[in-house]
MARSE-201333 format. One record per atom (N, C-alpha, C): residue number from 0; residue in one letter; x, y, z. Coordinates in nm, 2 decimals. Example, Ala and Ser with C-alpha at 12.3 -4.5 7.8 and 13.67 -1.06 7.14 Angstrom:
% residues 2
{pt 0, "A", {1.32, -0.57, 0.78}}
{pt 0, "A", {1.23, -0.45, 0.78}}
{pt 0, "A", {1.32, -0.33, 0.78}}
{pt 1, "S", {1.28, -0.22, 0.71}}
{pt 1, "S", {1.37, -0.11, 0.71}}
{pt 1, "S", {1.29, 0.00, 0.79}}
% end
This chain:
% residues 137
{pt 0, "M", {-1.92, 1.82, 6.87}}
{pt 0, "M", {-1.93, 1.87, 7.01}}
{pt 0, "M", {-1.90, 1.77, 7.10}}
{pt 1, "V", {-1.95, 1.63, 7.07}}
{pt 1, "V", {-1.94, 1.52, 7.19}}
{pt 1, "V", {-1.77, 1.49, 7.16}}
{pt 2, "I", {-1.73, 1.51, 7.06}}
{pt 2, "I", {-1.55, 1.48, 7.05}}
{pt 2, "I", {-1.49, 1.57, 7.13}}
{pt 3, "A", {-1.54, 1.67, 7.13}}
{pt 3, "A", {-1.48, 1.77, 7.20}}
{pt 3, "A", {-1.47, 1.77, 7.36}}
{pt 4, "G", {-1.61, 1.74, 7.41}}
{pt 4, "G", {-1.63, 1.70, 7.52}}
{pt 4, "G", {-1.57, 1.58, 7.60}}
{pt 5, "T", {-1.53, 1.46, 7.53}}
{pt 5, "T", {-1.48, 1.38, 7.55}}
{pt 5, "T", {-1.31, 1.36, 7.50}}
{pt 6, "K", {-1.27, 1.34, 7.40}}
{pt 6, "K", {-1.16, 1.33, 7.34}}
{pt 6, "K", {-1.10, 1.47, 7.28}}
{pt 7, "F", {-1.09, 1.59, 7.35}}
{pt 7, "F", {-1.06, 1.71, 7.28}}
{pt 7, "F", {-0.98, 1.71, 7.19}}
{pt 8, "M", {-0.86, 1.66, 7.20}}
{pt 8, "M", {-0.74, 1.66, 7.13}}
{pt 8, "M", {-0.75, 1.61, 6.98}}
{pt 9, "Y", {-0.88, 1.54, 6.97}}
{pt 9, "Y", {-0.90, 1.52, 6.83}}
{pt 9, "Y", {-1.02, 1.58, 6.75}}
{pt 10, "A", {-1.07, 1.70, 6.85}}
{pt 10, "A", {-1.17, 1.76, 6.76}}
{pt 10, "A", {-1.17, 1.85, 6.67}}
{pt 11, "P", {-1.04, 1.91, 6.67}}
{pt 11, "P", {-1.02, 2.01, 6.57}}
{pt 11, "P", {-0.97, 1.96, 6.47}}
{pt 12, "A", {-0.90, 1.83, 6.42}}
{pt 12, "A", {-0.87, 1.79, 6.32}}
{pt 12, "A", {-1.02, 1.71, 6.28}}
{pt 13, "A", {-1.11, 1.67, 6.35}}
{pt 13, "A", {-1.25, 1.60, 6.31}}
{pt 13, "A", {-1.33, 1.74, 6.21}}
{pt 14, "I", {-1.31, 1.84, 6.30}}
{pt 14, "I", {-1.38, 1.96, 6.26}}
{pt 14, "I", {-1.31, 2.03, 6.13}}
{pt 15, "Y", {-1.19, 2.01, 6.12}}
{pt 15, "Y", {-1.14, 2.06, 5.98}}
{pt 15, "Y", {-1.18, 1.94, 5.85}}
{pt 16, "V", {-1.17, 1.85, 5.91}}
{pt 16, "V", {-1.20, 1.75, 5.78}}
{pt 16, "V", {-1.35, 1.73, 5.74}}
{pt 17, "A", {-1.43, 1.81, 5.82}}
{pt 17, "A", {-1.58, 1.82, 5.78}}
{pt 17, "A", {-1.59, 1.93, 5.72}}
{pt 18, "G", {-1.47, 2.02, 5.72}}
{pt 18, "G", {-1.47, 2.14, 5.65}}
{pt 18, "G", {-1.54, 2.29, 5.70}}
{pt 19, "F", {-1.54, 2.29, 5.83}}
{pt 19, "F", {-1.55, 2.40, 5.89}}
{pt 19, "F", {-1.43, 2.50, 5.92}}
{pt 20, "S", {-1.47, 2.63, 5.91}}
{pt 20, "S", {-1.37, 2.73, 5.90}}
{pt 20, "S", {-1.30, 2.74, 6.09}}
{pt 21, "F", {-1.16, 2.82, 6.05}}
{pt 21, "F", {-1.08, 2.81, 6.19}}
{pt 21, "F", {-1.19, 2.86, 6.30}}
{pt 22, "V", {-1.27, 2.97, 6.26}}
{pt 22, "V", {-1.34, 3.03, 6.38}}
{pt 22, "V", {-1.45, 2.91, 6.45}}
{pt 23, "E", {-1.51, 2.88, 6.36}}
{pt 23, "E", {-1.63, 2.76, 6.39}}
{pt 23, "E", {-1.53, 2.65, 6.44}}
{pt 24, "S", {-1.42, 2.61, 6.40}}
{pt 24, "S", {-1.35, 2.49, 6.49}}
{pt 24, "S", {-1.33, 2.56, 6.65}}
{pt 25, "V", {-1.28, 2.66, 6.66}}
{pt 25, "V", {-1.26, 2.74, 6.79}}
{pt 25, "V", {-1.38, 2.72, 6.88}}
{pt 26, "L", {-1.50, 2.78, 6.81}}
{pt 26, "L", {-1.63, 2.79, 6.87}}
{pt 26, "L", {-1.67, 2.63, 6.91}}
{pt 27, "I", {-1.67, 2.58, 6.82}}
{pt 27, "I", {-1.73, 2.43, 6.84}}
{pt 27, "I", {-1.66, 2.35, 6.96}}
{pt 28, "T", {-1.53, 2.34, 6.93}}
{pt 28, "T", {-1.45, 2.29, 7.04}}
{pt 28, "T", {-1.45, 2.34, 7.17}}
{pt 29, "A", {-1.45, 2.47, 7.17}}
{pt 29, "A", {-1.47, 2.52, 7.29}}
{pt 29, "A", {-1.60, 2.49, 7.37}}
{pt 30, "S", {-1.71, 2.49, 7.28}}
{pt 30, "S", {-1.83, 2.47, 7.36}}
{pt 30, "S", {-1.86, 2.36, 7.39}}
{pt 31, "G", {-1.80, 2.26, 7.30}}
{pt 31, "G", {-1.78, 2.10, 7.32}}
{pt 31, "G", {-1.73, 2.06, 7.45}}
{pt 32, "G", {-1.61, 2.13, 7.47}}
{pt 32, "G", {-1.53, 2.15, 7.61}}
{pt 32, "G", {-1.56, 2.16, 7.73}}
{pt 33, "F", {-1.65, 2.33, 7.70}}
{pt 33, "F", {-1.72, 2.38, 7.82}}
{pt 33, "F", {-1.84, 2.26, 7.90}}
{pt 34, "A", {-1.92, 2.18, 7.80}}
{pt 34, "A", {-2.03, 2.12, 7.81}}
{pt 34, "A", {-1.97, 1.99, 7.89}}
{pt 35, "G", {-1.88, 1.95, 7.81}}
{pt 35, "G", {-1.79, 1.83, 7.90}}
{pt 35, "G", {-1.74, 1.84, 8.02}}
{pt 36, "V", {-1.68, 1.97, 8.06}}
{pt 36, "V", {-1.63, 2.03, 8.18}}
{pt 36, "V", {-1.75, 1.99, 8.28}}
{pt 37, "I", {-1.87, 2.09, 8.23}}
{pt 37, "I", {-1.95, 2.07, 8.36}}
{pt 37, "I", {-2.02, 1.96, 8.35}}
{pt 38, "A", {-2.06, 1.88, 8.27}}
{pt 38, "A", {-2.12, 1.73, 8.30}}
{pt 38, "A", {-2.02, 1.63, 8.35}}
{pt 39, "F", {-1.90, 1.61, 8.34}}
{pt 39, "F", {-1.81, 1.56, 8.38}}
{pt 39, "F", {-1.73, 1.56, 8.53}}
{pt 40, "Y", {-1.76, 1.71, 8.54}}
{pt 40, "Y", {-1.73, 1.78, 8.68}}
{pt 40, "Y", {-1.81, 1.71, 8.78}}
{pt 41, "R", {-1.92, 1.75, 8.75}}
{pt 41, "R", {-2.06, 1.73, 8.81}}
{pt 41, "R", {-2.08, 1.57, 8.85}}
{pt 42, "L", {-2.07, 1.51, 8.76}}
{pt 42, "L", {-2.07, 1.34, 8.75}}
{pt 42, "L", {-1.96, 1.29, 8.85}}
{pt 43, "G", {-1.84, 1.36, 8.81}}
{pt 43, "G", {-1.75, 1.32, 8.90}}
{pt 43, "G", {-1.77, 1.34, 9.03}}
{pt 44, "D", {-1.82, 1.47, 9.09}}
{pt 44, "D", {-1.85, 1.49, 9.23}}
{pt 44, "D", {-1.97, 1.42, 9.29}}
{pt 45, "A", {-2.06, 1.35, 9.19}}
{pt 45, "A", {-2.16, 1.32, 9.26}}
{pt 45, "A", {-2.13, 1.16, 9.28}}
{pt 46, "I", {-2.01, 1.10, 9.18}}
{pt 46, "I", {-1.99, 0.95, 9.21}}
{pt 46, "I", {-1.86, 0.95, 9.32}}
{pt 47, "S", {-1.80, 1.07, 9.37}}
{pt 47, "S", {-1.71, 1.07, 9.43}}
{pt 47, "S", {-1.78, 1.07, 9.60}}
{pt 48, "R", {-1.90, 1.18, 9.60}}
{pt 48, "R", {-1.96, 1.14, 9.72}}
{pt 48, "R", {-2.07, 1.03, 9.74}}
{pt 49, "W", {-2.10, 0.97, 9.63}}
{pt 49, "W", {-2.16, 0.84, 9.65}}
{pt 49, "W", {-2.05, 0.72, 9.71}}
{pt 50, "W", {-1.96, 0.69, 9.65}}
{pt 50, "W", {-1.85, 0.63, 9.67}}
{pt 50, "W", {-1.82, 0.64, 9.84}}
{pt 51, "V", {-1.78, 0.75, 9.88}}
{pt 51, "V", {-1.76, 0.80, 10.01}}
{pt 51, "V", {-1.85, 0.76, 10.11}}
{pt 52, "N", {-1.99, 0.76, 10.08}}
{pt 52, "N", {-2.12, 0.73, 10.17}}
{pt 52, "N", {-2.14, 0.58, 10.17}}
{pt 53, "R", {-2.09, 0.51, 10.04}}
{pt 53, "R", {-2.13, 0.35, 10.01}}
{pt 53, "R", {-2.01, 0.29, 10.09}}
{pt 54, "F", {-1.89, 0.34, 10.06}}
{pt 54, "F", {-1.76, 0.26, 10.14}}
{pt 54, "F", {-1.70, 0.38, 10.22}}
{pt 55, "P", {-1.72, 0.36, 10.35}}
{pt 55, "P", {-1.67, 0.42, 10.44}}
{pt 55, "P", {-1.51, 0.40, 10.46}}
{pt 56, "V", {-1.46, 0.52, 10.49}}
{pt 56, "V", {-1.29, 0.51, 10.48}}
{pt 56, "V", {-1.24, 0.44, 10.61}}
{pt 57, "K", {-1.18, 0.31, 10.60}}
{pt 57, "K", {-1.14, 0.23, 10.72}}
{pt 57, "K", {-0.99, 0.26, 10.72}}
{pt 58, "R", {-0.93, 0.25, 10.84}}
{pt 58, "R", {-0.82, 0.27, 10.88}}
{pt 58, "R", {-0.73, 0.14, 10.84}}
{pt 59, "V", {-0.69, 0.17, 10.71}}
{pt 59, "V", {-0.61, 0.05, 10.65}}
{pt 59, "V", {-0.45, 0.13, 10.58}}
{pt 60, "K", {-0.36, 0.07, 10.61}}
{pt 60, "K", {-0.24, 0.13, 10.57}}
{pt 60, "K", {-0.26, 0.16, 10.38}}
{pt 61, "K", {-0.24, 0.24, 10.32}}
{pt 61, "K", {-0.25, 0.25, 10.19}}
{pt 61, "K", {-0.15, 0.21, 10.14}}
{pt 62, "K", {-0.14, 0.14, 10.03}}
{pt 62, "K", {-0.06, 0.11, 9.91}}
{pt 62, "K", {-0.02, 0.20, 9.81}}
{pt 63, "F", {0.11, 0.25, 9.81}}
{pt 63, "F", {0.14, 0.34, 9.71}}
{pt 63, "F", {0.20, 0.28, 9.58}}
{pt 64, "T", {0.14, 0.30, 9.47}}
{pt 64, "T", {0.19, 0.25, 9.37}}
{pt 64, "T", {0.26, 0.35, 9.27}}
{pt 65, "K", {0.37, 0.34, 9.18}}
{pt 65, "K", {0.43, 0.41, 9.11}}
{pt 65, "K", {0.34, 0.55, 9.04}}
{pt 66, "K", {0.22, 0.49, 9.00}}
{pt 66, "K", {0.10, 0.56, 8.97}}
{pt 66, "K", {0.07, 0.64, 9.06}}
{pt 67, "N", {0.01, 0.63, 9.17}}
{pt 67, "N", {-0.01, 0.72, 9.27}}
{pt 67, "N", {0.07, 0.80, 9.33}}
{pt 68, "R", {0.21, 0.77, 9.36}}
{pt 68, "R", {0.31, 0.85, 9.36}}
{pt 68, "R", {0.33, 0.97, 9.24}}
{pt 69, "G", {0.32, 0.94, 9.13}}
{pt 69, "G", {0.32, 1.03, 9.01}}
{pt 69, "G", {0.22, 1.13, 9.01}}
{pt 70, "F", {0.11, 1.09, 9.06}}
{pt 70, "F", {-0.02, 1.18, 9.07}}
{pt 70, "F", {0.00, 1.28, 9.18}}
{pt 71, "I", {0.07, 1.24, 9.27}}
{pt 71, "I", {0.07, 1.29, 9.43}}
{pt 71, "I", {0.18, 1.40, 9.40}}
{pt 72, "N", {0.31, 1.36, 9.31}}
{pt 72, "N", {0.40, 1.44, 9.30}}
{pt 72, "N", {0.36, 1.56, 9.22}}
{pt 73, "F", {0.27, 1.53, 9.11}}
{pt 73, "F", {0.22, 1.63, 9.05}}
{pt 73, "F", {0.13, 1.74, 9.09}}
{pt 74, "R", {0.08, 1.65, 9.20}}
{pt 74, "R", {-0.05, 1.75, 9.25}}
{pt 74, "R", {0.01, 1.85, 9.35}}
{pt 75, "N", {0.12, 1.81, 9.43}}
{pt 75, "N", {0.19, 1.85, 9.55}}
{pt 75, "N", {0.31, 1.99, 9.44}}
{pt 76, "K", {0.33, 1.96, 9.35}}
{pt 76, "K", {0.40, 2.04, 9.24}}
{pt 76, "K", {0.33, 2.16, 9.15}}
{pt 77, "Y", {0.21, 2.14, 9.07}}
{pt 77, "Y", {0.17, 2.18, 9.00}}
{pt 77, "Y", {0.03, 2.24, 9.09}}
{pt 78, "G", {-0.05, 2.18, 9.17}}
{pt 78, "G", {-0.17, 2.20, 9.20}}
{pt 78, "G", {-0.29, 2.20, 9.15}}
{pt 79, "L", {-0.37, 2.28, 9.15}}
{pt 79, "L", {-0.53, 2.27, 9.06}}
{pt 79, "L", {-0.50, 2.37, 8.94}}
{pt 80, "Y", {-0.38, 2.45, 8.94}}
{pt 80, "Y", {-0.35, 2.52, 8.81}}
{pt 80, "Y", {-0.30, 2.43, 8.69}}
{pt 81, "G", {-0.19, 2.32, 8.74}}
{pt 81, "G", {-0.15, 2.24, 8.68}}
{pt 81, "G", {-0.25, 2.12, 8.63}}
{pt 82, "L", {-0.36, 2.07, 8.73}}
{pt 82, "L", {-0.46, 2.00, 8.67}}
{pt 82, "L", {-0.54, 2.05, 8.57}}
{pt 83, "A", {-0.56, 2.16, 8.58}}
{pt 83, "A", {-0.63, 2.23, 8.50}}
{pt 83, "A", {-0.60, 2.27, 8.35}}
{pt 84, "F", {-0.47, 2.27, 8.37}}
{pt 84, "F", {-0.36, 2.28, 8.23}}
{pt 84, "F", {-0.36, 2.17, 8.11}}
{pt 85, "V", {-0.33, 2.06, 8.23}}
{pt 85, "V", {-0.33, 1.90, 8.13}}
{pt 85, "V", {-0.46, 1.85, 8.12}}
{pt 86, "T", {-0.55, 1.91, 8.16}}
{pt 86, "T", {-0.72, 1.84, 8.16}}
{pt 86, "T", {-0.72, 1.80, 8.01}}
{pt 87, "P", {-0.76, 1.90, 7.93}}
{pt 87, "P", {-0.83, 1.90, 7.81}}
{pt 87, "P", {-0.75, 1.81, 7.73}}
{pt 88, "C", {-0.64, 1.83, 7.70}}
{pt 88, "C", {-0.55, 1.80, 7.59}}
{pt 88, "C", {-0.46, 1.65, 7.62}}
{pt 89, "I", {-0.42, 1.64, 7.74}}
{pt 89, "I", {-0.34, 1.55, 7.80}}
{pt 89, "I", {-0.38, 1.45, 7.86}}
{pt 90, "I", {-0.48, 1.43, 7.95}}
{pt 90, "I", {-0.52, 1.35, 8.03}}
{pt 90, "I", {-0.68, 1.32, 7.98}}
{pt 91, "S", {-0.77, 1.43, 7.92}}
{pt 91, "S", {-0.89, 1.41, 7.88}}
{pt 91, "S", {-0.99, 1.45, 7.97}}
{pt 92, "I", {-1.09, 1.50, 7.91}}
{pt 92, "I", {-1.18, 1.61, 7.99}}
{pt 92, "I", {-1.25, 1.51, 8.12}}
{pt 93, "P", {-1.31, 1.39, 8.08}}
{pt 93, "P", {-1.36, 1.30, 8.17}}
{pt 93, "P", {-1.27, 1.27, 8.29}}
{pt 94, "I", {-1.14, 1.24, 8.29}}
{pt 94, "I", {-1.06, 1.17, 8.37}}
{pt 94, "I", {-1.03, 1.31, 8.45}}
{pt 95, "G", {-0.98, 1.42, 8.37}}
{pt 95, "G", {-0.94, 1.55, 8.44}}
{pt 95, "G", {-1.04, 1.61, 8.54}}
{pt 96, "C", {-1.17, 1.59, 8.51}}
{pt 96, "C", {-1.29, 1.66, 8.57}}
{pt 96, "C", {-1.33, 1.56, 8.69}}
{pt 97, "F", {-1.27, 1.42, 8.68}}
{pt 97, "F", {-1.32, 1.35, 8.80}}
{pt 97, "F", {-1.21, 1.37, 8.89}}
{pt 98, "L", {-1.10, 1.39, 8.84}}
{pt 98, "L", {-0.99, 1.43, 8.94}}
{pt 98, "L", {-1.01, 1.54, 9.02}}
{pt 99, "A", {-1.02, 1.65, 8.95}}
{pt 99, "A", {-1.07, 1.80, 9.00}}
{pt 99, "A", {-1.20, 1.77, 9.10}}
{pt 100, "A", {-1.29, 1.73, 9.06}}
{pt 100, "A", {-1.39, 1.71, 9.15}}
{pt 100, "A", {-1.34, 1.61, 9.28}}
{pt 101, "K", {-1.29, 1.52, 9.27}}
{pt 101, "K", {-1.23, 1.43, 9.39}}
{pt 101, "K", {-1.15, 1.51, 9.48}}
{pt 102, "Y", {-1.05, 1.57, 9.42}}
{pt 102, "Y", {-0.93, 1.62, 9.49}}
{pt 102, "Y", {-0.95, 1.82, 9.52}}
{pt 103, "Y", {-1.02, 1.87, 9.44}}
{pt 103, "Y", {-1.06, 1.99, 9.44}}
{pt 103, "Y", {-1.19, 2.07, 9.43}}
{pt 104, "G", {-1.30, 1.94, 9.46}}
{pt 104, "G", {-1.42, 1.97, 9.47}}
{pt 104, "G", {-1.49, 2.10, 9.57}}
{pt 105, "T", {-1.42, 2.13, 9.65}}
{pt 105, "T", {-1.48, 2.24, 9.76}}
{pt 105, "T", {-1.42, 2.37, 9.70}}
{pt 106, "K", {-1.33, 2.37, 9.59}}
{pt 106, "K", {-1.26, 2.52, 9.52}}
{pt 106, "K", {-1.36, 2.55, 9.43}}
{pt 107, "K", {-1.41, 2.68, 9.43}}
{pt 107, "K", {-1.51, 2.74, 9.35}}
{pt 107, "K", {-1.41, 2.78, 9.24}}
{pt 108, "R", {-1.27, 2.81, 9.21}}
{pt 108, "R", {-1.20, 2.82, 9.13}}
{pt 108, "R", {-1.17, 2.73, 9.00}}
{pt 109, "M", {-1.20, 2.62, 9.04}}
{pt 109, "M", {-1.17, 2.50, 8.97}}
{pt 109, "M", {-1.24, 2.52, 8.84}}
{pt 110, "I", {-1.36, 2.52, 8.80}}
{pt 110, "I", {-1.43, 2.53, 8.68}}
{pt 110, "I", {-1.38, 2.63, 8.59}}
{pt 111, "P", {-1.38, 2.76, 8.65}}
{pt 111, "P", {-1.34, 2.88, 8.57}}
{pt 111, "P", {-1.20, 2.83, 8.50}}
{pt 112, "F", {-1.12, 2.77, 8.57}}
{pt 112, "F", {-0.96, 2.75, 8.55}}
{pt 112, "F", {-0.97, 2.64, 8.44}}
{pt 113, "L", {-1.08, 2.50, 8.45}}
{pt 113, "L", {-1.08, 2.42, 8.35}}
{pt 113, "L", {-1.12, 2.51, 8.21}}
{pt 114, "F", {-1.22, 2.60, 8.23}}
{pt 114, "F", {-1.25, 2.68, 8.10}}
{pt 114, "F", {-1.17, 2.73, 8.04}}
{pt 115, "I", {-1.08, 2.81, 8.12}}
{pt 115, "I", {-0.97, 2.89, 8.05}}
{pt 115, "I", {-0.87, 2.81, 7.96}}
{pt 116, "S", {-0.85, 2.66, 8.04}}
{pt 116, "S", {-0.78, 2.59, 7.99}}
{pt 116, "S", {-0.81, 2.55, 7.86}}
{pt 117, "V", {-0.97, 2.50, 7.84}}
{pt 117, "V", {-1.05, 2.45, 7.70}}
{pt 117, "V", {-1.03, 2.57, 7.60}}
{pt 118, "V", {-1.02, 2.67, 7.65}}
{pt 118, "V", {-1.02, 2.79, 7.55}}
{pt 118, "V", {-0.87, 2.79, 7.49}}
{pt 119, "F", {-0.78, 2.80, 7.58}}
{pt 119, "F", {-0.63, 2.79, 7.55}}
{pt 119, "F", {-0.61, 2.67, 7.43}}
{pt 120, "W", {-0.64, 2.56, 7.50}}
{pt 120, "W", {-0.61, 2.45, 7.39}}
{pt 120, "W", {-0.70, 2.43, 7.27}}
{pt 121, "S", {-0.84, 2.48, 7.29}}
{pt 121, "S", {-0.91, 2.51, 7.16}}
{pt 121, "S", {-0.80, 2.61, 7.05}}
{pt 122, "L", {-0.77, 2.71, 7.10}}
{pt 122, "L", {-0.71, 2.80, 7.02}}
{pt 122, "L", {-0.58, 2.75, 6.95}}
{pt 123, "T", {-0.49, 2.68, 7.06}}
{pt 123, "T", {-0.37, 2.61, 7.01}}
{pt 123, "T", {-0.42, 2.51, 6.92}}
{pt 124, "L", {-0.48, 2.41, 6.93}}
{pt 124, "L", {-0.51, 2.30, 6.87}}
{pt 124, "L", {-0.56, 2.32, 6.73}}
{pt 125, "S", {-0.63, 2.43, 6.76}}
{pt 125, "S", {-0.71, 2.46, 6.60}}
{pt 125, "S", {-0.60, 2.53, 6.51}}
{pt 126, "T", {-0.54, 2.61, 6.59}}
{pt 126, "T", {-0.43, 2.68, 6.48}}
{pt 126, "T", {-0.36, 2.55, 6.44}}
{pt 127, "I", {-0.29, 2.51, 6.51}}
{pt 127, "I", {-0.19, 2.38, 6.47}}
{pt 127, "I", {-0.27, 2.32, 6.34}}
{pt 128, "T", {-0.39, 2.27, 6.38}}
{pt 128, "T", {-0.46, 2.18, 6.28}}
{pt 128, "T", {-0.46, 2.27, 6.12}}
{pt 129, "Y", {-0.52, 2.40, 6.15}}
{pt 129, "Y", {-0.54, 2.50, 6.04}}
{pt 129, "Y", {-0.42, 2.50, 5.95}}
{pt 130, "L", {-0.33, 2.50, 6.03}}
{pt 130, "L", {-0.19, 2.54, 5.96}}
{pt 130, "L", {-0.12, 2.44, 5.90}}
{pt 131, "V", {-0.15, 2.30, 5.96}}
{pt 131, "V", {-0.10, 2.19, 5.91}}
{pt 131, "V", {-0.17, 2.11, 5.85}}
{pt 132, "G", {-0.29, 2.12, 5.85}}
{pt 132, "G", {-0.40, 2.08, 5.76}}
{pt 132, "G", {-0.35, 2.05, 5.61}}
{pt 133, "P", {-0.35, 2.17, 5.57}}
{pt 133, "P", {-0.35, 2.18, 5.39}}
{pt 133, "P", {-0.21, 2.13, 5.36}}
{pt 134, "I", {-0.14, 2.09, 5.42}}
{pt 134, "I", {0.01, 2.03, 5.36}}
{pt 134, "I", {-0.05, 1.88, 5.36}}
{pt 135, "F", {-0.14, 1.81, 5.43}}
{pt 135, "F", {-0.15, 1.66, 5.40}}
{pt 135, "F", {-0.30, 1.67, 5.31}}
{pt 136, "A", {-0.38, 1.78, 5.29}}
{pt 136, "A", {-0.50, 1.79, 5.19}}
{pt 136, "A", {-0.48, 1.73, 5.05}}
% end
């Protein structure tokens, strides 16, 4: 469950190697993902609030890097749905939840969307693992 809460993409393979069934894999990865979403979303929200209080925003011209522009373009194009979709598998739950708390902290819908994404990726990755796993066994 700890792996599912942090490095979600590797959790189904670890569960498969441990000898659990497909249903157990989906349940373990989903529950670990849920725990990770709640913990890291709240932690990210607390860190963001602390950072704003500790270091007030100064009127300084911001420097845009290639990475910043990429995230802003992604955010403008896909919004909170896109962030929720890529969080568990592609950018990891801790980073995705921190970004969600920072940019969508006031949206009450963010956590349910993250949960839906966790279930989707849990089913998808577990299915792929249990279809491909026997080939390598």
